[in-house]
N, C-alpha and C positions, 0 to 999 in steps of 0.2 A: 430329710437329710440322712436319716438313720437307715442307710441302705448300703449293702456290701458293694454293689457295682459302683456306686458313687464314690465310696472310699477308695476303690482301686483306681478309678479315674483321677481322683485328686492326687493320689500318690504318683501317678504318671506325670501329672503337671509338675511335681517336684523335680522330676527328671527332665524333663523337657521344658338433654331435656329436663327442667327443674320440677320438684314436687310443689304442690300447692301450699303445704305447710312448711316450706323452706325456712330454716332458722335465719333470723335477722341478726347480723353481728352487733347491731346497736342494742340488742337485748342482753348482751353479755354482761355479767356482773363484774367483770375485770376491766378496769379503765386505766391501767397504768400506761405511761408513755413508753414507746419502744424506739431505741436509737440504733439497734443492730438488726441484721437480718433475722436473728433468732430471738424468741421471747426469753426473758430472764427466768421464767418459771421452770424451764428445763433443768436448771441447775439445782433445784430443790430435791428433796428426798422423795423417791417414788416407792410405792409398795404394790404388790400384786400377788395373786395365787393362781395355781393351776386348777382348772375344773371347778370354778366357783359358781356362786349364785348371786342374785341381787342382795339377798339377806346377808350372805357371808361376806360379800364385798363391803357393804356398808358397815358391818360389824368389825371387819378388819381395820378400816380407817378409824372407826370410833375407838377401838381398843388401843391403837397407836397413840391417838390424841389423849385418851384417858391416862396413858402411861407417860404423858408429857414428852412424847417424841413427835417432832414436827413432821408433817406430811404435805408435800406439794402436788403430788399426782398419784393416780392409781391407773393401772392397766387392767382392763377387762379382757382376760386371755380366753383362749378357746376351752371348751365350746360355749358359745353364747347364741348361736344361730340354730335355725331348724335343721340345717346341714351346713357343712363348711362352705363359706363364701356365698351364701344366699342373700346376705344382708337383711334377713328376716329374723327378728329376735324370737328365740324360743321362750314363749311366755310362761312355760312351766319353771324355767330357771330365772328369767328376768321379766316379771309380770308388768312392770312399769318402768321401762328404760328411760323415758324422759324424766319421770319423777326421780329416778336414781341420779341422773346427771345433775338435775337441779339440787338434789340433796348434797352431792359432793361440792358443787359450786358454792352452796351456802356456807360451806366450811373452808372455802378458799382452796379447794383441791381440784386440780384439772383431771380430765378423763381421756385416756387413750384406749382404743379398742383394737384387738388383734384382727388381722386380715391377711390374705394372700391373693394371688392372681390366678388361682386354679379353680375350675369347676369340675367336680367329680362326675364320672360317667353315670353313677346311680342317682344323681340329683336331677329328677325329672319333674316337669318338662323343660327345666331351665337348660340342661345340657343339650338336648336334642334341638332346641330352638337355636342356640348359639352355633352348634355344629352345622345345621342346615343353612345358616346364613353366612358361614365362612368366617366366624369371629375368633376361631382358634388358630394357633400356629399349626401348620400341616407338615406331613412327612417330607414332602418335596414339591417342586413346581408341578410335577406330573401326577403325583399321588396326592390328591387334594383331601384325603381323609385326615381327620384331626390327629395330630400327634398326641398319643396318650402317655403320660409320664407316671411312673410309680413314685409316690412321695409318702411321707410318714403318716398321712391321714387317708390313704387310699390310692385310687387310680383316677387321674383326671387330665384335663387339657388346659393349656395356658392361653390366656387371652392375648390376642394379637394387638398390642398397643400401638402398632403402626397403622392399623386399619381404622380410619375415622369413624366408620359405622359401628365397629366393635366398641370403640371408645365411647361413642354416644350412648350405646346400649348399656355399657358398664356404668357410665355416669348416672344413668337413671336408677341403677341399683344402689350406688353409693349415696345418692341424694337422700334416700330414706333414712340413713343413719346420720348424715350431716344435719338433717332437719331437727334433730333433738339437741344440737348444740355441743357435740363432742369437741374435744380440743386437739385431737390428732389420732394417729393410727400406730399400732405396732405392726409394721409391715414385715412379714416373715419371709424366709429365703427360699421359696419354691422355684425361683429363677434358676437355681443350680440344677434342678431336675432336668433342665434342657440338655445337660451334658449326656444324659443317658440315651439321647436320641440321635447322636451324631449330627449330621447336617439337618437342621430344622428350617423350614421355609416360612417366610412371612408374606402373605398375600398383600398386605398393606404396603410393604416395602418393595415387593416384586423381586425378592432375592432371598437367598439363604442368609440367615442372621447369626451373628456371633453371640455367644453367651453374654459377653460384657456389654455389647450394645443393647441387647434385650434387657439386661439388668438395669441399665441406666434409664431406659424408657419406662420400665415398670415402676421403679421407685419415684421417678420424677412425676409420673402421672399422679400418684397419691399426694405428693408434696404440693405440686402446682394446683391441682384441682381443689384440694381442701382449703388452701389459702385463698384461692380465687373466690370460693363460696363464702368462707367464714372469716377471712381476715388474716393478717400477717402475724397475729399472736398465736397462731396454730403451729404445731410442730409434730413430726413423726419420729418414732424411734426405729432405726434400721441398722443392719449390720454394716460396719466398715470392712475390715479384713477378718475373715474367719476361716481357718484352715481345717477345722473339724478334727477331732480325735488327736490333735497334737502333732502335726507334721512339722516338728521344730527344726528340721534341717533345711527348711525353705529359706533361701537368701532373700534379703530385703528387696533385691532387684526383681524378684519374681512375685512380689506381693500383689501386683495387679491381677494376676490369674486367680487370686482368692478374694478379690474385692467384690463388694456387692453394690452399695448405693453410690450415688454421685457425690464426690467430695464437696461439691458446691452446696449440697443440701443436708449433709450428714453432720448435724450439730449435737445430736442426742443419741449417739450410737450405743449398741451393746454388742459384745464380741462373741455372742453365740452361747451354746450350751456346754457346760463343763461338769465333771464329776465333783462330788462334795469332799474333795481331798486336797492336800497340798500339791499333788500332781495336777489336779484340775485347775488349781490356782495358777500354777506355772503355765498351763496351756492358755488360760485367759491372759496372763501377762505377755506371753509370746504373741498372741493375737494383737494385743495393745501395742507391743513393740513394732510389729509390722504395720499396723494401722498408722502409727505416728510416722514411721519411715516413709510411708506412701503419701502422707500429707493430709490425712483426715484430721479434722479440727478437734473434736470433743466426743468422748465415749467413756463407757464404764463396763462393768460386768455384773452378772447375777450374784449378789452376796451369798456366800455359802455354797455356790454352785447350783446350776439349774437341776441337775439330775439328783436323784436320791439313792441312798444305799439301803436296801431293804433289810440288810443284816444288822443295821444300827438303829437303836431306838431314835425316833424322830427323823431318821434318814440322813443325819449328819451329826458330827460331834459338836459339842459346845465350843471346843477350841477352834475348829475351823470357822464356825459362824462368827466368833469374836474377831479373830485375826483378819478374816476377809472383810468384815464390816469396818474395821479400823482402816484397812487399805481402801475400801470403797469410799470412806468419808473423805479421803484425800485424793479422790479422782474428781474430774469435772462433773461426771454423772454418777450419782449414788442411787442405786436401785436394788431392791430386795424382793425376790420372789422365785417361784419355781416349784418343783416337786418336793414332797415331804414337808417337814416343819421348818419355817423360817422366822417365826415370831419369837423374839428374844426372851420374852417373859415366860415362854414355855420351856426354857432351858434352866435358868437359875436367876437369882437376884443379881449375881455378878454379871451375867450376860445382859440382863436388862439395863443395869446401871452403866455398863461400858457402852452399850449400843446407844443409849440416850445421850451420854456425854459426847460421843463422837458424831452423832447426827447433828447435835447442836453446834459442834465445831464446824461441821460442813456448812451449815446454814450461816454461821457467822462469817465465813469467808466467801459467800456468794458475790459480794461486790468485787472482791479480788479476782474470783474466777471469771466474772463478766468482763472485767477490764483486761485480764490476761488473754481471754479468748478473742477479744476485739483486737488486741495488739497482734496476736498470732495470725488472725484472719487477714489482717492488712498485709502481712508478710507471706501469706499463702502457706503457712506452716501449721503444725499441730501445737496444741497447748502443752503437750508433753514433749520433753527431751530426755530420752533414755541414755544412760551412761554405758550400759553393758547389757549383754543378753544371758548372763549367768545369774546374777542377783537381781536383775531388773531394777536397778536404782534409776530414779528419774527426777527431773525437775517438773513441777506443776507450775506453769508460768516461769518466772525468773527467780522467784524468792522463796519457794517452798521445795525442799529436797526430801525425798521419801525413799526408804529402802524397805520393801515389803518383807514381812516375816514369812519364812518358808520352811520353818522347822518347829518341832515341839520337843522339849521345852525351848523357850526363846531365850536361851542363855549363851553367853560368850559369842555374841554375834559381832562380827567384824564389819565395820562400816567405813568406807573411804569417802570422805566429803569432797564436794566439787573443787576444781582446781583454781578457783578464784573466789574472792570474798571472804567474809567471816560468818560463822554459822552458829546460831543460838539453838540449843536443844529445847524443843517446845515445852517439854514437861518438867524442865528444871532450868530456868533462864539464867542461873548462875554458871551453867556450863556453856562456854563460848569457845569455839574452835577456829583455828586458822584454816585457810584453804589447803586442800590436799592432805589434811590430817586423817590418819586412820585411827579409829577408836573402837574399843571392844566393850560391849555393854550387855547387861541383862534387862529383859523387858517383862515386868509383870503385866497382867491384863489391863491395868489402868494406863499403860504407856505404850508407845509405838515409835519406831524410828523416823521421826519427823524433825527437821531442822529448818529454821527460818533465817533468811539473810539478815544480818545485823543491820538495824536501821530501817527495815521495811515496815510500812504501816500495817501490813497484814498481821504482824505480831500483836499489835494492840487489839485488833479485832478478835483474835483467837484467845488472848489472855482473859477476856471477859467471860469465857466459858470454862475456864480451868479452875 
């Protein structure tokens, strides 16, 4: 995505066969009942790192747990393969991937693995085999050479997910990773690379294909095939709406042009890569605003921002990590990872204590998130209801009102409460406000602008962690 031509194109839019060792789902250590299309574990706290190893990934989870911070899932991000999207583990980085998955499962931690739908030109003989058999999207109906896209990991071609033979071939690759019992994929957004090709042709469809149609086919493949093989307690993380680089003039009516995965399957979304700044947080919030407006159910953002600032020790300030973590705790998806340092204990005792407290608050309200998501799903709505596009105030479900902190210091912050109900300040229950009240408050690091509807049972769940 980090491509100048792609940015220009996006700104224009503003204006305009099984493996023998196949994993048996009956072998899963997780036996909980599931009454919704999504598994409840997606609402737990996830952690991950860029450019990790088996040793560092296991240490990451161990350290969170040792610091009394609950962890529900880990993402094994790139690079983990011999080359991008070969589905073959680089044994110098991950010498025992099945053992690693079993290790995480023994701790109650689910495992997602990064992937895309591109094969790079230099990945041989895999690329030439697929190109010779017509498994890639092509430049046109008459020019049958594979369309080569420039993406952030090189130059490659996109699998034609409308071609049954290409899909069967790709399934054979996917099976080798499913066989070790992973819990899902982090399916990254190479589908937008199609925009650089203009009209792109699908042999399987027998026609030029739109970016949106291709995106839906791409994400649905990983969703459907993984659950078909391993069971309905599997889930992927994918983008809902991501405008990249903060095209915040996009009207909500144009959100579809920046949408990625199918709304029917995007329950654990993340809104892309942001800078480790309050501006970056606003970009994440704007993507969330648009995602909610378009009807995506459930999503979050990379706590502290995905990108790192090399001019700052640890790549981000302690302040932005804390405030983003507090916000992330009151999202349906709470996940932390990316470039630079994200581990709270590497910043200060204050950062660690705040992070622990808010992660436990997030876990305490999982029953509420699950129930709220189910209600929103039945209405074909998002779990989020945003009040405005300036302060990005929102309701999570019907009973939790949040106003993200977007400044430092967090003093004299004006908050307008919802226009119905009575609202209890979470961190001082003696403060109860009528509907439509405007209050001005200061927020030390131990507190955050969260208000709970008076009489809601979620307040009792949260109070246990205060």
